[in-house]
C-alpha positions as CSV (number, residue, x, y, z in Angstrom):
1,X,-59.2,-9.9,-34.4
2,X,-58.7,-8.1,-30.8
3,X,-56.3,-5.0,-31.4
4,X,-53.7,-4.8,-28.9
5,X,-54.0,-1.4,-26.5
6,X,-50.7,0.1,-26.0
7,X,-50.2,1.2,-22.7
8,X,-48.1,4.6,-23.2
9,X,-45.7,5.8,-19.6
10,X,-45.8,9.7,-18.7
11,X,-42.6,10.7,-18.7
12,X,-41.8,14.2,-17.7
13,X,-38.3,15.9,-18.4
14,X,-36.2,17.0,-15.4
15,X,-35.5,20.7,-15.0
16,X,-31.8,21.1,-15.3
17,X,-29.9,22.0,-11.8
18,X,-27.6,24.2,-13.6
19,X,-30.0,26.7,-14.6
20,X,-29.2,29.5,-13.1
21,X,-25.2,28.6,-15.3
22,X,-26.5,28.3,-18.8
23,X,-28.7,31.5,-17.8
24,X,-25.7,33.2,-16.8
25,X,-23.5,32.1,-19.7
26,X,-26.0,33.2,-22.2
27,X,-26.5,36.8,-21.1
28,X,-22.8,37.1,-21.7
29,X,-23.0,35.8,-24.6
30,X,-25.3,38.3,-25.2
31,X,-23.3,41.3,-23.6
32,X,-26.6,42.2,-21.5
33,X,-26.8,43.2,-18.0
34,X,-29.5,41.5,-16.0
35,X,-31.8,44.1,-16.1
36,X,-31.5,44.8,-20.0
37,X,-32.0,40.8,-20.6
38,X,-35.5,41.4,-18.6
39,X,-36.6,43.7,-20.7
40,X,-35.6,41.2,-23.8
41,X,-37.9,39.0,-22.2
42,X,-40.6,40.7,-20.9
43,X,-39.9,39.3,-17.4
44,X,-39.3,42.1,-14.6
45,X,-36.4,41.8,-12.7
46,X,-37.7,40.1,-9.6
47,X,-38.3,37.4,-12.3
48,X,-35.1,36.6,-13.8
49,X,-33.5,37.4,-10.2
50,X,-36.1,34.3,-9.0
51,X,-34.7,32.1,-11.9
52,X,-31.1,32.8,-11.0
53,X,-32.0,32.0,-7.4
54,X,-33.0,28.2,-8.9
55,X,-36.9,29.1,-9.6
56,X,-37.6,27.5,-13.4
57,X,-39.1,29.9,-15.7
58,X,-42.8,29.5,-17.2
59,X,-43.2,27.8,-20.4
60,X,-43.1,31.2,-22.3
61,X,-40.4,32.7,-20.6
62,X,-38.4,29.8,-21.8
63,X,-39.1,29.8,-25.4
64,X,-38.9,33.8,-24.9
65,X,-35.7,33.0,-23.6
66,X,-34.9,30.1,-27.0
67,X,-35.7,32.7,-29.0
68,X,-32.8,35.1,-28.0
69,X,-31.1,32.5,-27.7
70,X,-30.8,32.2,-31.4
71,X,-29.6,35.8,-31.8
72,X,-26.1,34.5,-31.3
73,X,-24.2,31.4,-32.9
74,X,-23.7,29.4,-29.8
75,X,-26.6,30.8,-28.0
76,X,-28.8,27.9,-27.8
77,X,-26.4,25.5,-27.3
78,X,-25.7,27.4,-24.8
79,X,-29.3,26.8,-22.9
80,X,-29.2,23.0,-23.5
81,X,-25.0,21.8,-22.8
82,X,-24.9,21.7,-19.2
83,X,-22.6,24.3,-17.1
84,X,-20.3,21.9,-15.7
85,X,-18.6,21.7,-19.9
């Protein structure tokens, strides 16, 4: 009997265009300045500034953002939910 081979297609998730707004909502919710947010994430302020201008954070920074977001009840939701809502 011949086994069928399953074909998988690679699917890439798209990074949300409204990430800077989501980041701003999280920062407001946490009550942090941009400088303090950068320090909490272990990032340079210039790096956070680039995120605010639309550059996406690397995987380690995304994990740090989500860990920081767990400090508030709605923090993770603020990162996942579109900013227009």
